[in-house]
N, C-alpha and C positions, 0 to 999 in steps of 0.2 A: 586408622583414619578416618573416620568418617565425610571428608572433606571432597576424594573423587565419586562418593554416590551423589554428591550438590545438583551438577546441572542433570542426573539422571532424573533424579528425582522434578527438575522443575519441567524439566521433558514431559517423564509423563502424567506427570497436574494439569499441565494445559494441554496435553494432549484428553484428561478429562472436562477440564471445562468445556474443551470446546465442542466432547460431543456431545454437550448435551446440551448447549446453547443450538444445537441444533434440536437435537429431538424438540426442546420445546416450541421454536422456529424454523423450517427446514424450508419457506423463501424466498427468502436469495440464495443462499444453494444454490435451489434446484434450477432459480432467473440462469445464472453464474451458469450453469452446465447448460442449460437451452442453447446459451446466449453464443457456446462454441459446438452449437446442434449434439450437444454429446443427449440419449437420453435418462430422463431424468421427472419423479413423480417426487410428492410430497412422501408417501408406504415407504418407497425406494430408498433416500436420502434418510427421515429417521431407521432403516432399520440399515445403513453401513453406520449412523451417528454412533445408531448405543452400540454397535459395536468398538467402535473406533472406542470409547470410554470404558468398554469391558478390556480392552490390549491393555489403556492405558491403565488400570485400577489392579489385573492381575500382574501384569508387568511393575510393580508401588507395594504389590502386597507375597507374590509366586518367586518373582523374577528367575530365574534361568536359558539361558540364552533364544531361545524360542520365543518369546514374548518380548523381546528385549529390542531381536533382530526383525520381527514384526513391527516397532515400533520405528525405530527408522526407518522402516520401508513407507510405514506412514507420512512419516514427514518429503520420504523420500518424493515419491506421490504426488505432497500438495505444495513441490516446487514445481513435479514437473506442469502438475498443469496453471500455475500460474505464469512456467515462462512463457509455457505456448500461450497463455492469453495476453499477456504483450508481446509477442514475437506475429504474430496473427495481426496483434492490432483490431483487438474484438473491441467495440464502446462494453467493458464490460468495469463497472461501478465502483462493486464488491465484488470479490471471491465466496462470501460464507459463509469464511473460515468460524466465525462465533457467531449465526443462529441472526440474528437481528439486527448483528451489531456492524459498524462500514468495513472494511479491511479491504480498500482496495490493492487494487493486485500494482508493483512495482519490483523495482527489481531489490530493496532492504528489503519485499518480503520473500524473498528466494532463496536470501543473503540468512535471514533466520531462520525457514524452514533448513535450512541443510547442517549449519550452525550444530541446529537441534538432534537432525540424522545421527551425527555428527556423533553428537552426547548418548543418546541410544545405543549406536553401534558398539562406544566405549563400553558401555553397562555390556553385553551381550558377548563381548570377548570374558569377560568376569565373570557373569552369570551375576551374579550380582542381588538382594533383593535388597531394598532402599529404605522400605519400613519396619522391617525386620529389625535392619542394622540399627536404625533411628533410637527401635527400641525398644534395646541389648543395653546401649548407653541415652539414657533419658537427658542426662543435664544435656552435652552434648549433641548427645542428636535432637535437642529439641531446638538449640541453635545453628545447627544446620537447616532442620526443614523453615526457620525459622529465614532463614540467605536463603530457599530453593524457593520458596515461596516470594522473592520478591524480586530474584531472578525471574518465575515465571510472570509478575508482573509486568518488567521493562519489557519481556519481551514480546509480552498482551500490547501494549502502550507501542511497541515498535507498528502492527500490525497493524494496530487500529490509527495507525495516527493520520489522523487529516492531511489529505496534496494540499503543498503551498498551494497560494492562488499568483494571479503575476501581481505587482501593487507598486506605484511609484519607484526607482531607483532599483528595480530590480537588475540587478548582470545579465542572469541566465535566460531572462524569461524578456529581455530587452527585443527587436529585432534584427535581424541579421544585418551586421555593417551599423549599428547603431548603437553602442556602448554607452554607458549608461553607469556614470561611478553613483556610488554607492552612497544616501542620502542626501541624493539631490535628480528634483521635478527637471523633465528633459520641459526646457520653455517650448513654445510655438514664435516662431517670426511670424510678422504680420505683416499679412501680406501691402507687396506697395505700393502704392496708388495710383493710378493711369496717370502718364501724362493728358496735361492739358493739351488739348483740342487749335493748332495757332489757327484764327481767321484767314482768313482769304481775302488778303484785297483782286479787287478788278479795277482797271484800267475804265479811268470813263470814261463815262460814253460822248457822240460826238452831241455838241448843243449844251452839251451840261452849264447850266449858268447862264443861259440864253433864254431861259425859257421855253425852249424846244427842247419835246417830249424824244424826237424821231429824226430820221432826214428827212 
């Protein structure tokens, strides 16, 4: 059956796409690495991205334990990088995984990377060559390749999904101790008007009404 090679196809294909994107535009990857005080330049990032794409392509075409183990190690390294950025609280707007596309670091990013690493390491145990298996069975292979493309697209969408912004009725982003019901806006109560000042009445002076203004 070809279904076991489906996640491996998605993992390797996404690695090829990510490497190619960083070769074209390494600037955001360079910025993310420097934000974590790691040495980086356009040339070094392009070299690493080319190696990344080569790993994915070799795992697809040649297969074998070594290639798939390297693909899995790549995804583990990506997950570790994002987790480090999150733990350090560094202001990294994008990790640069897909070149010029925004890939904001968050917990779901780490989860996706680890799932892809598990798919690659599973293929390493089998030592399979997914592309060869697909070509050996053209009919079912085409369906599996299409499904793998869909899985890779879903993973790409999860990694590039823009972060949520605070809005009215957002319970998770409400200030502590002030839960907001979904669909309702917090109404601001009008501030009470100050009480009118009472006029102080002074006792009449002596001689009032007699025309005299003083003693």
